[in-house]
LUMLUM-768232 format. One line per 4 residues: number of its first residue (from 0); their letters; for each residue x, y, z of N, C-alpha, C. Coordinates in steps of 0.001 Angstrom, whole numbers, always signed. Layout:
// residues N
NUM) A) X:Y:Z:X:Y:Z:X:Y:Z ~ ...
***
This chain:
// residues 315
0) MARL) -257447:-22397:+15683:-257297:-21614:+14453:-257844:-20198:+14671 ~ -257093:-19192:+14260:-257559:-17816:+14331:-258739:-17622:+13377 ~ -259627:-16710:+13712:-260786:-16481:+12839:-260492:-15472:+11743 ~ -259403:-14698:+11901:-259052:-13670:+10926:-257548:-13637:+10740
4) SIVI) -257110:-13570:+9479:-255697:-13347:+9149:-255579:-11988:+8481 ~ -254740:-11136:+9034:-254501:-9812:+8461:-253157:-9846:+7745 ~ -253185:-9594:+6447:-251983:-9634:+5614:-251569:-8205:+5295 ~ -250389:-7824:+5751:-249845:-6491:+5470:-248634:-6679:+4555
8) PHWG) -248793:-6447:+3261:-247657:-6605:+2346:-246744:-5390:+2397 ~ -245498:-5616:+2081:-244516:-4531:+2138:-244404:-3866:+774 ~ -245010:-2701:+655:-244654:-1773:-422:-244627:-388:+225 ~ -243969:+551:-352:-243792:+1832:+317:-242604:+1773:+1258
12) TIEQ) -242670:+2545:+2344:-241536:+2665:+3250:-241713:+1787:+4486 ~ -240614:+1531:+5169:-240669:+786:+6417:-241478:+1551:+7461 ~ -241368:+2877:+7471:-242124:+3689:+8419:-243624:+3511:+8220 ~ -244082:+3450:+6977:-245505:+3222:+6707:-245935:+1834:+7163
16) LEST) -245094:+870:+6900:-245385:-498:+7322:-245522:-580:+8841 ~ -244580:+11:+9550:-244611:-50:+11009:-245793:+720:+11585 ~ -246157:+1827:+10957:-247307:+2605:+11412:-248590:+1776:+11324 ~ -248757:+1065:+10217:-249932:+204:+10057:-249898:-938:+11049
20) LVSV) -248750:-1514:+11234:-248616:-2644:+12152:-248985:-2244:+13584 ~ -248538:-1083:+14021:-248893:-598:+15362:-250404:-411:+15470 ~ -251006:+176:+14444:-252449:+402:+14449:-253219:-911:+14546 ~ -252765:-1910:+13809:-253426:-3216:+13834:-253279:-3873:+15193
24) LENR) -252087:-3866:+15755:-251859:-4521:+17042:-252648:-3852:+18160 ~ -252909:-2566:+18033:-253684:-1856:+19057:-255183:-2109:+18943 ~ -255661:-2448:+17745:-257111:-2528:+17520:-257619:-3891:+17062 ~ -256741:-4862:+16870:-257164:-6151:+16326:-258119:-6868:+17294
28) PADT) -259063:-7624:+16754:-259925:-8430:+17615:-259178:-9657:+18118 ~ -259811:-10373:+19051:-259208:-11612:+19548:-259132:-12640:+18428 ~ -258249:-13616:+18592:-258101:-14716:+17626:-257751:-14196:+16237 ~ -256734:-13358:+16178:-256304:-12786:+14911:-254854:-13138:+14637
32) QVLV) -254601:-13592:+13425:-253247:-13852:+12954:-252797:-12635:+12144 ~ -251627:-12106:+12447:-251087:-10961:+11715:-249862:-11422:+10948 ~ -249903:-11240:+9621:-248783:-11626:+8775:-248249:-10400:+8053 ~ -246954:-10210:+8124:-246294:-9137:+7395:-245426:-9780:+6327
36) VLSD) -245695:-9431:+5083:-244946:-10000:+3960:-243866:-9016:+3558 ~ -242627:-9420:+3679:-241484:-8544:+3457:-240766:-8901:+2164 ~ -240510:-7887:+1361:-239710:-8090:+149:-238396:-7333:+253 ~ -238000:-7073:+1480:-236733:-6394:+1753:-236246:-6861:+3121
40) IYDD) -235047:-6500:+3476:-234498:-6870:+4776:-235188:-6053:+5867 ~ -235577:-6724:+6945:-236207:-6043:+8080:-235667:-6667:+9355 ~ -235189:-5831:+10257:-234500:-6322:+11449:-235415:-6517:+12657 ~ -236724:-6194:+12515:-237675:-6329:+13622:-237150:-5633:+14876
44) PYDL) -236956:-4302:+14820:-236357:-3593:+15964:-237223:-3616:+17222 ~ -238529:-3886:+17066:-239431:-3899:+18222:-239698:-5303:+18737 ~ -238997:-6279:+18173:-239095:-7668:+18634:-240548:-8139:+18661 ~ -241177:-8122:+17489:-242591:-8462:+17378:-242824:-9908:+16940
48) KDEV) -241783:-10702:+16900:-241916:-12043:+16328:-242918:-12919:+17076 ~ -243209:-12601:+18349:-244186:-13392:+19091:-245626:-12976:+18783 ~ -245796:-11794:+18203:-247133:-11308:+17874:-247408:-11289:+16380 ~ -246357:-11324:+15587:-246486:-11170:+14141:-245741:-12298:+13445
52) SFVY) -246336:-12837:+12400:-245642:-13819:+11557:-245040:-13074:+10372 ~ -243729:-13121:+10266:-243052:-12482:+9142:-242870:-13513:+8039 ~ -243330:-13152:+6858:-243209:-14004:+5678:-242269:-13298:+4717 ~ -241209:-13977:+4324:-240179:-13335:+3510:-240284:-13777:+2053
56) APIG) -240311:-12797:+1179:-240287:-13024:-261:-238914:-12622:-783 ~ -238530:-13101:-1949:-237278:-12622:-2537:-237260:-11102:-2635 ~ -236119:-10517:-2377:-235996:-9063:-2388:-236440:-8516:-3747 ~ -237278:-7480:-3682:-237772:-6861:-4908:-239039:-7482:-5462
60) TDAI) -239614:-8468:-4765:-240859:-9085:-5236:-241947:-8023:-5368 ~ -242742:-8096:-6439:-243743:-7058:-6683:-244911:-7172:-5709 ~ -245727:-6123:-5684:-246790:-5980:-4681:-247798:-7109:-4734 ~ -248251:-7481:-5919:-249310:-8487:-6015:-248799:-9859:-5587
64) RCVN) -247590:-10208:-5951:-247038:-11481:-5485:-246882:-11484:-3958 ~ -246565:-10342:-3383:-246483:-10259:-1917:-247853:-10512:-1292 ~ -248883:-9920:-1847:-250235:-10155:-1331:-250594:-11626:-1443 ~ -250340:-12207:-2602:-250678:-13617:-2809:-249914:-14524:-1858
68) LGID) -248679:-14193:-1615:-247884:-14988:-687:-248463:-14918:+723 ~ -248912:-13743:+1121:-249542:-13610:+2426:-250829:-14406:+2526 ~ -251626:-14393:+1465:-252859:-15191:+1458:-252532:-16672:+1542 ~ -251520:-17101:+785:-251108:-18505:+827:-250694:-18921:+2243
72) ASSS) -250032:-18022:+2971:-249509:-18350:+4292:-250551:-18223:+5392 ~ -251695:-17620:+5100:-252715:-17389:+6126:-253394:-18695:+6508 ~ -253889:-18745:+7744:-254491:-19977:+8247:-255928:-19789:+8719 ~ -256512:-18626:+8481:-257848:-18321:+8978:-258882:-18390:+7860
76) PIVH) -260152:-18540:+8207:-261191:-18599:+7168:-261433:-17275:+6472 ~ -261082:-16157:+7137:-261225:-14834:+6526:-259853:-14180:+6457 ~ -259534:-13613:+5289:-258248:-12947:+5075:-258507:-11474:+4803 ~ -257757:-10635:+5483:-257883:-9183:+5326:-256567:-8638:+4790
80) VLAP) -256587:-8081:+3574:-255415:-7433:+2991:-255448:-5968:+3386 ~ -254348:-5477:+3920:-254288:-4102:+4424:-252999:-3458:+3937 ~ -253124:-2349:+3222:-251962:-1688:+2633:-251137:-979:+3691 ~ -249818:-962:+3537:-248981:-178:+4453:-249353:+1295:+4371
84) GSQV) -249278:+1947:+5520:-249715:+3335:+5606:-251143:+3466:+6082 ~ -251917:+2376:+6044:-253301:+2403:+6516:-253340:+2479:+8034 ~ -254412:+3071:+8548:-254682:+3094:+9980:-256082:+2512:+10197 ~ -256206:+1575:+11120:-257503:+969:+11377:-258106:+1573:+12635
88) TAGW) -259421:+1453:+12739:-260138:+2025:+13869:-260734:+912:+14713 ~ -261089:+1237:+15954:-261647:+242:+16865:-262904:-379:+16264 ~ -262964:-1704:+16271:-264143:-2411:+15782:-264217:-2575:+14281 ~ -263196:-2097:+13571:-263258:-2161:+12099:-263355:-3603:+11600
92) ADAA) -262643:-4515:+12222:-262643:-5899:+11741:-263913:-6629:+12161 ~ -264393:-6403:+13366:-265599:-7096:+13836:-266792:-6765:+12951 ~ -266917:-5499:+12552:-268037:-5106:+11698:-267986:-5836:+10361 ~ -266786:-5964:+9795:-266653:-6667:+8513:-266859:-8165:+8670
96) LARF) -266305:-8743:+9728:-266427:-10185:+9935:-267882:-10612:+10080 ~ -268712:-9756:+10683:-270120:-10110:+10874:-270836:-10354:+9550 ~ -270373:-9705:+8487:-271035:-9867:+7185:-270809:-11250:+6591 ~ -269759:-11930:+7023:-269482:-13266:+6491:-270379:-14332:+7102
100) ADPE) -271262:-13942:+8020:-272275:-14887:+8498:-273203:-15300:+7359 ~ -273317:-14439:+6354:-274071:-14776:+5141:-273171:-15645:+4262 ~ -273521:-16901:+4016:-272625:-17784:+3253:-272435:-17359:+1801 ~ -273283:-16472:+1303:-273146:-16020:-81:-272155:-14868:-229
104) VAAV) -271689:-14324:+889:-270736:-13209:+847:-269317:-13761:+772 ~ -268608:-13400:-281:-267224:-13860:-471:-266211:-12764:-191 ~ -266654:-11502:-180:-265737:-10387:+40:-266489:-9238:+697 ~ -265779:-8489:+1508:-266356:-7314:+2162:-265432:-6126:+1916
108) APRI) -266033:-5016:+1511:-265294:-3775:+1308:-265528:-2870:+2506 ~ -264498:-2561:+3291:-264666:-1561:+4343:-264714:-167:+3735 ~ -265171:+789:+4506:-265163:+2180:+4049:-263767:+2756:+4277 ~ -263137:+3242:+3212:-261791:+3810:+3294:-261909:+5323:+3325
112) LDPT) -261274:+5938:+4328:-261414:+7365:+4570:-260120:+8119:+4287 ~ -260269:+9398:+3989:-259152:+10284:+3684:-258363:+10577:+4970 ~ -257059:+10353:+4981:-256283:+10617:+6203:-256238:+12086:+6598 ~ -256502:+13000:+5658:-256495:+14430:+5981:-257863:+14942:+6398
116) DMRR) -258906:+14155:+6143:-260275:+14538:+6518:-261074:+13251:+6667 ~ -261218:+12793:+7892:-261816:+11475:+8115:-263323:+11440:+7885 ~ -263915:+12536:+7451:-265315:+12524:+7043:-265449:+12401:+5527 ~ -264309:+12369:+4846:-264346:+12276:+3386:-263965:+10868:+2953
120) IVAD) -264725:+10351:+1995:-264568:+8966:+1538:-263522:+8889:+429 ~ -262628:+7943:+557:-261692:+7612:-523:-262289:+6524:-1405 ~ -262908:+5517:-800:-263539:+4449:-1583:-264503:+3665:-705 ~ -265698:+3439:-1231:-266650:+2486:-660:-266664:+1252:-1552
124) GIAY) -265498:+642:-1737:-265374:-437:-2700:-265134:+125:-4084 ~ -265028:-757:-5055:-264718:-354:-6421:-265775:-873:-7391 ~ -265895:-169:-8505:-266827:-547:-9564:-266066:-594:-10888 ~ -266663:-1279:-11859:-266043:-1423:-13177:-267149:-1301:-14213
128) TSGG) -267033:-332:-15098:-268089:-76:-16056:-268010:-1040:-17239 ~ -269084:-1093:-18002:-269114:-1986:-19167:-268069:-1604:-20204 ~ -267649:-333:-20213:-266645:+101:-21175:-265214:-83:-20714 ~ -265033:-508:-19467:-263688:-789:-18986:-263092:+276:-18077
132) AVWP) -263935:+1110:-17481:-263432:+2137:-16567:-263537:+1644:-15125 ~ -262495:+1924:-14345:-262466:+1573:-12925:-262703:+2838:-12113 ~ -263580:+2764:-11123:-263765:+3941:-10272:-264089:+3546:-8843 ~ -263485:+4255:-7886:-263797:+4025:-6476:-265169:+4621:-6153
136) INEG) -266045:+3839:-5567:-267402:+4278:-5271:-267378:+5364:-4195 ~ -268147:+6419:-4427:-268303:+7556:-3498:-266998:+8309:-3241 ~ -266031:+8191:-4129:-264759:+8889:-3938:-264982:+10396:-3845 ~ -264430:+11026:-2815:-264523:+12469:-2649:-265783:+12940:-1951
140) ETID) -266739:+12043:-1730:-267960:+12418:-1031:-267732:+12364:+479 ~ -268665:+12932:+1243:-268568:+12866:+2690:-269414:+11719:+3215 ~ -269074:+11237:+4398:-269821:+10107:+4956:-271256:+10497:+5286 ~ -271521:+11810:+5445:-272885:+12268:+5721:-273710:+12409:+4448
144) NPAL) -273050:+12514:+3309:-273779:+12773:+2070:-273098:+12074:+894 ~ -273033:+10732:+908:-272408:+10017:-218:-273264:+10122:-1478 ~ -272617:+10069:-2632:-273357:+10139:-3895:-274274:+8932:-4051 ~ -273800:+7766:-3601:-274602:+6536:-3634:-274859:+6129:-2186
148) PGEP) -275966:+6589:-1592:-276209:+6313:-176:-276646:+4873:+54 ~ -276764:+4518:+1334:-277198:+3167:+1679:-276099:+2171:+1386 ~ -276481:+1047:+784:-275516:+16:+434:-275502:-151:-1082 ~ -274644:+598:-1770:-274618:+516:-3231:-274077:-825:-3704
152) DVLG) -274328:-1118:-4981:-273742:-2321:-5574:-272232:-2150:-5650 ~ -271518:-3068:-5044:-270062:-3013:-4996:-269522:-4231:-5730 ~ -268671:-4001:-6721:-268076:-5129:-7423:-267069:-5840:-6525 ~ -266208:-5076:-5869:-265194:-5683:-5026:-264575:-4651:-4112
156) PDLR) -263758:-5082:-3181:-263077:-4140:-2288:-261863:-3516:-2951 ~ -261534:-2314:-2506:-260297:-1647:-2907:-259127:-2426:-2311 ~ -258043:-2560:-3056:-256920:-3371:-2600:-256261:-2812:-1340 ~ -256484:-1532:-1035:-255884:-968:+174:-256465:-1568:+1454
160) AAFY) -257695:-2067:+1358:-258327:-2688:+2527:-259412:-3618:+2008 ~ -259183:-4924:+2081:-260092:-5897:+1473:-260199:-7129:+2353 ~ -261426:-7585:+2581:-261681:-8832:+3304:-262171:-9883:+2303 ~ -261622:-11103:+2395:-262016:-12192:+1503:-262260:-13473:+2306
164) RKSI) -263205:-14281:+1821:-263385:-15620:+2367:-262351:-16530:+1710 ~ -261473:-17102:+2488:-260348:-17829:+1904:-260786:-19098:+1187 ~ -261824:-19769:+1654:-262253:-20996:+988:-262655:-20736:-456 ~ -263197:-19546:-716:-263541:-19192:-2095:-262281:-18902:-2901
168) LNRV) -261346:-18175:-2302:-260087:-17904:-3007:-259346:-19196:-3317 ~ -259470:-20186:-2451:-258802:-21457:-2700:-259374:-22178:-3910 ~ -260540:-21777:-4337:-261142:-22412:-5518:-260998:-21573:-6780 ~ -261030:-20255:-6651:-260946:-19423:-7854:-259559:-18835:-8063
172) GRLP) -258649:-19015:-7107:-257287:-18529:-7287:-257039:-17231:-6550 ~ -255905:-16634:-6819:-255456:-15434:-6132:-255562:-14221:-7061 ~ -254970:-13137:-6646:-254909:-11962:-7496:-254035:-12259:-8709 ~ -254459:-11864:-9902:-253671:-12172:-11098:-252400:-11351:-11150
176) IDLG) -251364:-11939:-11673:-250072:-11244:-11754:-249796:-10719:-13168 ~ -250786:-10810:-14060:-250570:-10404:-15450:-251329:-9130:-15814 ~ -251743:-8345:-14800:-252514:-7137:-15077:-251968:-5892:-14390 ~ -250943:-6032:-13595:-250440:-4894:-12855:-251246:-4672:-11585
180) PELA) -250690:-3933:-10627:-251328:-3805:-9321:-252644:-3048:-9327 ~ -252854:-2127:-10269:-254074:-1319:-10262:-255306:-2119:-10675 ~ -255135:-3125:-11504:-256287:-3850:-12043:-256464:-5237:-11448 ~ -255509:-5686:-10638:-255581:-7049:-10112:-256820:-7272:-9256
184) AIDL) -257140:-6294:-8386:-258310:-6450:-7519:-259600:-6460:-8328 ~ -259637:-5725:-9434:-260821:-5727:-10305:-261017:-7102:-10924 ~ -259941:-7707:-11413:-260052:-9016:-12042:-260549:-10066:-11044 ~ -260010:-10046:-9826:-260479:-10995:-8819:-261941:-10750:-8499
188) ALTL) -262343:-9492:-8388:-263744:-9182:-8108:-264661:-9655:-9233 ~ -264220:-9499:-10475:-265015:-9971:-11612:-265126:-11496:-11614 ~ -264054:-12161:-11204:-264104:-13616:-11094:-265136:-14042:-10057 ~ -265116:-13396:-8899:-266088:-13734:-7853:-267513:-13464:-8340
192) EAVD) -267717:-12349:-9016:-269044:-12043:-9548:-269494:-13097:-10550 ~ -268570:-13553:-11394:-268910:-14510:-12448:-269304:-15873:-11893 ~ -268851:-16199:-10686:-269223:-17481:-10081:-270261:-17271:-8972 ~ -270995:-16139:-9093:-272158:-15861:-8232:-271794:-15688:-6769
196) QRCV) -270632:-15108:-6513:-270228:-14781:-5150:-270366:-13275:-4945 ~ -270837:-12878:-3781:-271173:-11477:-3527:-270058:-10742:-2788 ~ -269951:-9438:-3092:-269167:-8516:-2281:-270134:-7488:-1717 ~ -269962:-7144:-446:-270814:-6142:+181:-269954:-5058:+810
200) LETR) -270545:-3877:+961:-269897:-2764:+1635:-270309:-2774:+3102 ~ -269337:-2591:+3978:-269636:-2450:+5399:-269221:-1041:+5837 ~ -270216:-151:+5973:-269931:+1249:+6264:-269487:+1469:+7705 ~ -269675:+481:+8591:-269217:+629:+9981:-267763:+217:+10148
204) SHVI) -267184:-363:+9108:-265776:-755:+9132:-264964:+361:+8483 ~ -264230:+1111:+9289:-263503:+2281:+8801:-261999:+2023:+8790 ~ -261398:+2282:+7643:-259952:+2207:+7487:-259478:+3532:+6903 ~ -258510:+4139:+7553:-257922:+5373:+7027:-256919:+4988:+5945
208) AGNL) -257038:+5604:+4788:-256361:+5145:+3578:-254856:+5074:+3715 ~ -254307:+3972:+3252:-252875:+3828:+3059:-252544:+4040:+1596 ~ -251438:+3497:+1173:-250961:+3717:-189:-251288:+2535:-1086 ~ -251725:+2850:-2294:-251804:+1819:-3317:-250390:+1447:-3749
212) PQKV) -250211:+235:-4302:-248882:-102:-4825:-248438:+921:-5867 ~ -247160:+1163:-5925:-246622:+2106:-6901:-246965:+1653:-8308 ~ -247432:+2600:-9112:-247784:+2282:-10501:-246541:+1803:-11239 ~ -246684:+682:-11920:-245555:+127:-12661:-245861:+161:-14152
216) GGPF) -244807:+208:-14948:-244987:+201:-16389:-245348:+1577:-16925 ~ -244980:+1828:-18160:-245301:+3088:-18807:-246654:+3039:-19477 ~ -246945:+4014:-20371:-248257:+4079:-21022:-248567:+2843:-21864 ~ -247545:+2223:-22462:-247794:+1023:-23255:-248338:-96:-22378
220) RQAF) -247652:-364:-21271:-248062:-1475:-20422:-249399:-1190:-19746 ~ -249611:+53:-19317:-250879:+392:-18679:-252046:+183:-19640 ~ -251878:+626:-20890:-252942:+455:-21884:-253140:-1018:-22224 ~ -252057:-1766:-22317:-252151:-3194:-22620:-252914:-3936:-21528
224) WAER) -252589:-3645:-20270:-253283:-4302:-19163:-254770:-3957:-19155 ~ -255092:-2685:-19408:-256492:-2270:-19413:-257267:-2982:-20519 ~ -256654:-3095:-21698:-257326:-3764:-22815:-257445:-5263:-22553 ~ -256418:-5844:-21984:-256458:-7269:-21645:-257606:-7548:-20678
228) LFWR) -257747:-6718:-19653:-258827:-6911:-18684:-260182:-6771:-19358 ~ -260326:-5771:-20218:-261621:-5566:-20889:-262034:-6796:-21675 ~ -261135:-7323:-22502:-261501:-8451:-23348:-261616:-9748:-22557 ~ -260976:-9818:-21430:-261125:-11003:-20583:-262556:-11123:-20075
232) WAPR) -263240:-9978:-19905:-264562:-10000:-19276:-265690:-9488:-20166 ~ -265396:-8994:-21358:-266462:-8533:-22252:-267298:-9726:-22725 ~ -268602:-9518:-22980:-269319:-8257:-22788:-269997:-8201:-21427 ~ -269928:-7071:-20774:-270686:-6852:-19542:-271823:-5901:-19887
236) GGWP) -273043:-6407:-19833:-274203:-5602:-20197:-274613:-5747:-21651 ~ -274033:-6728:-22371:-274411:-6940:-23763:-273408:-6306:-24711 ~ -273212:-6947:-25870:-272198:-6482:-26808:-272404:-5055:-27309 ~ -273616:-4651:-27737:-273745:-3293:-28299:-273352:-2203:-27310
240) SCMA) -273926:-2244:-26103:-273616:-1188:-25126:-272174:-1287:-24636 ~ -271677:-2521:-24489:-270315:-2731:-24025:-269310:-2155:-25017 ~ -269496:-2445:-26303:-268547:-1968:-27310:-268644:-464:-27499 ~ -269870:+86:-27466:-270017:+1528:-27611:-269307:+2260:-26473
244) AHVG) -269483:+1753:-25255:-268841:+2390:-24098:-267328:+2263:-24176 ~ -266845:+1110:-24637:-265401:+904:-24693:-264755:+1766:-25775 ~ -265366:+1825:-26931:-264833:+2676:-28001:-264799:+4128:-27547 ~ -265872:+4560:-26886:-265906:+5926:-26383:-264794:+6180:-25377
248) RVLI) -264538:+5208:-24522:-263485:+5372:-23516:-262118:+5475:-24181 ~ -261856:+4624:-25184:-260559:+4656:-25863:-260391:+5973:-26623 ~ -261469:+6482:-27233:-261384:+7750:-27953:-261073:+8906:-26997 ~ -261706:+8897:-25833:-261428:+9948:-24839:-259974:+9868:-24374
252) ETWR) -259505:+8649:-24138:-258118:+8452:-23724:-257168:+8958:-24806 ~ -257484:+8664:-26071:-256647:+9106:-27189:-256617:+10629:-27275 ~ -257772:+11247:-27099:-257846:+12708:-27161:-257000:+13341:-26057 ~ -257078:+12793:-24868:-256316:+13342:-23740:-254816:+13197:-23958
256) NLPS) -254402:+12168:-24697:-252979:+11907:-24908:-252426:+12582:-26166 ~ -253288:+13303:-26912:-252854:+13896:-28174:-251621:+14792:-28032 ~ -251578:+15661:-27018:-250404:+16547:-26968:-249159:+15887:-26401 ~ -249236:+14630:-26054:-248091:+14025:-25359:-247539:+12844:-26136
260) LRLP) -246353:+12426:-25692:-245706:+11277:-26313:-246325:+9964:-25852 ~ -247314:+10042:-24940:-247975:+8831:-24459:-248868:+8209:-25523 ~ -249293:+9008:-26508:-250282:+8526:-27475:-249819:+7301:-28255 ~ -248643:+7308:-28916:-248249:+6114:-29682:-248123:+4876:-28814
264) AGLA) -247524:+5034:-27618:-247353:+3879:-26736:-248699:+3358:-26256 ~ -249619:+4267:-25914:-250935:+3846:-25447:-251723:+3119:-26524 ~ -251689:+3644:-27746:-252400:+2975:-28843:-251796:+1606:-29142 ~ -250465:+1510:-29095:-249812:+221:-29337:-250216:-782:-28268
268) GRLL) -250282:-336:-27022:-250714:-1227:-25947:-252143:-1697:-26133 ~ -253022:-782:-26534:-254416:-1160:-26781:-254512:-2189:-27921 ~ -253746:-1970:-28988:-253794:-2898:-30123:-253291:-4283:-29733 ~ -252225:-4329:-28958:-251722:-5624:-28523:-252721:-6286:-27576
272) GLCQ) -253343:-5490:-26707:-254343:-6038:-25808:-255541:-6594:-26536 ~ -255823:-6051:-27726:-256937:-6538:-28531:-256755:-8010:-28892 ~ -255512:-8455:-28923:-255224:-9862:-29243:-255722:-10809:-28147 ~ -256146:-10262:-27002:-256619:-11110:-25909:-258024:-11637:-26149
276) IGAR) -258648:-11241:-27257:-259998:-11733:-27559:-260022:-13257:-27562 ~ -258984:-13873:-28086:-258950:-15330:-28176:-258893:-16033:-26840 ~ -258532:-15311:-25786:-258432:-15932:-24466:-259782:-16051:-23778 ~ -260829:-15437:-24347:-262144:-15458:-23700:-262684:-16868:-23557
280) ASGR) -262492:-17696:-24581:-263067:-19041:-24550:-262471:-19875:-23420 ~ -261152:-19827:-23281:-260531:-20600:-22207:-260927:-20042:-20845 ~ -261097:-18723:-20766:-261533:-18118:-19514:-262930:-18564:-19138 ~ -263819:-18671:-20110:-265189:-19120:-19832:-265198:-20579:-19381
284) RRLA) -264345:-21399:-19952:-264273:-22803:-19525:-263767:-22897:-18088 ~ -262800:-22046:-17768:-262270:-22051:-16410:-263338:-21632:-15414 ~ -264133:-20615:-15755:-265190:-20172:-14858:-266263:-21241:-14687 ~ -266561:-21952:-15759:-267539:-23030:-15653:-267058:-24109:-14684
288) EYRR) -265763:-24390:-14705:-265210:-25370:-13788:-265248:-24846:-12352 ~ -264965:-23551:-12162:-265066:-22971:-10826:-266490:-23122:-10284 ~ -267476:-22825:-11137:-268868:-22941:-10682:-269192:-24368:-10294 ~ -268708:-25324:-11078:-268984:-26721:-10777:-268373:-27103:-9434
292) QLAA) -267136:-26665:-9198:-266471:-26999:-7947:-267166:-26358:-6753 ~ -267577:-25090:-6914:-268247:-24417:-5809:-269580:-25070:-5492 ~ -270303:-25464:-6543:-271590:-26106:-6325:-271430:-27454:-5631 ~ -270322:-28134:-5939:-270103:-29466:-5362:-269281:-29417:-4078
296) GLGT) -268805:-28222:-3708:-267953:-28126:-2517:-266603:-28751:-2730 ~ -266133:-28743:-3976:-264854:-29366:-4315:-263795:-28300:-4500 ~ -262648:-28742:-4954:-261566:-27818:-5276:-260520:-27767:-4184 ~ -259334:-27533:-4561:-258230:-27450:-3608:-257490:-26142:-3805
300) APRP) -256752:-25764:-2815:-255997:-24514:-2886:-254948:-24594:-3987 ~ -254758:-23493:-4729:-253690:-23479:-5736:-252328:-23542:-5080 ~ -251335:-23861:-5866:-249979:-23883:-5332:-249599:-22507:-4811 ~ -248803:-22453:-3751:-248325:-21144:-3288:-247579:-20424:-4400
304) HLTT) -247721:-19092:-4425:-247074:-18324:-5477:-245580:-18196:-5252 ~ -245176:-18247:-4002:-243762:-18210:-3666:-243573:-19100:-2457 ~ -242375:-19486:-2198:-242089:-20311:-1036:-241785:-19423:+153 ~ -242465:-19654:+1281:-242180:-18862:+2467:-240834:-19241:+3021
308) ATTP) -240257:-18323:+3752:-238948:-18552:+4346:-238921:-17958:+5737 ~ -238063:-18440:+6569:-237953:-17910:+7929:-236865:-16859:+8029 ~ -236057:-16730:+7010:-235046:-15680:+6969:-235127:-14981:+5629 ~ -234692:-13711:+5544:-234774:-12998:+4285:-234015:-13719:+3175
312) VRN) -234611:-13675:+1984:-233945:-14254:+818:-233191:-13139:+121 ~ -231932:-13278:-19:-231112:-12235:-618:-230762:-12613:-2069 ~ -230649:-11551:-2855:-230249:-11758:-4248:-228777:-12160:-4322
***
């Protein structure tokens, strides 16, 4: 069994995908499984089938389902999601893998660097505020002078480059498909945090930034997903501070959208997302069951999100 599975999902262009694949094949450690998840036709012009496992999804499959399919198909104890367009550096995987020697670590965030200036940080993992704001840690800072030096508290890895312990994912599930690509990694990170699993930053693991999945949905859907995520996990830090921060965030968002047609759609999305309050109880019961399974070493892998195929699936 390989010790690491690298999942490269297909979003963006074929050129970006191939660029990342070349970088991985040149720098991967020994005993590594490389999986490329394709949601389009690919002819494998470089005849890589002996070095790469191609996993085919139905044409047009969205980014998060592609990631989940790659995780389902992986066979290693550690899974590394790597966005197309990313470039990896020598030793990047070994540095991250060493952190999993700690059994309490469920995820590792590598340091993601700016492709135009490799001394500038794109993300040292991601954070999520009590009011519902997502922000990449140390974004825009230099590696010599980060705003949060040392090893800051990291909620989870950025989806462009993320390492996960698969045995934990097999118990808590995959990336959610009901929040859009921008918030899916946050929800998974919050789930891991809620069941007392740690994410750590590994500053010696360097990945040059690739592309995030293309933003989907208009202002209504974006606002709905953000509100859904907030109520799924509120309160973080206690109800008074959580609600004050969230109201302030929504007011700022409303003010910024005043001159545009985004305002009515955004407010409608927020109002519909408010209906997710009732889902908190079932979510808490699910987390309690996850904790019980983890404590007992129980639980089985969820069903695959899609069926793998050896040839492209055409519409």
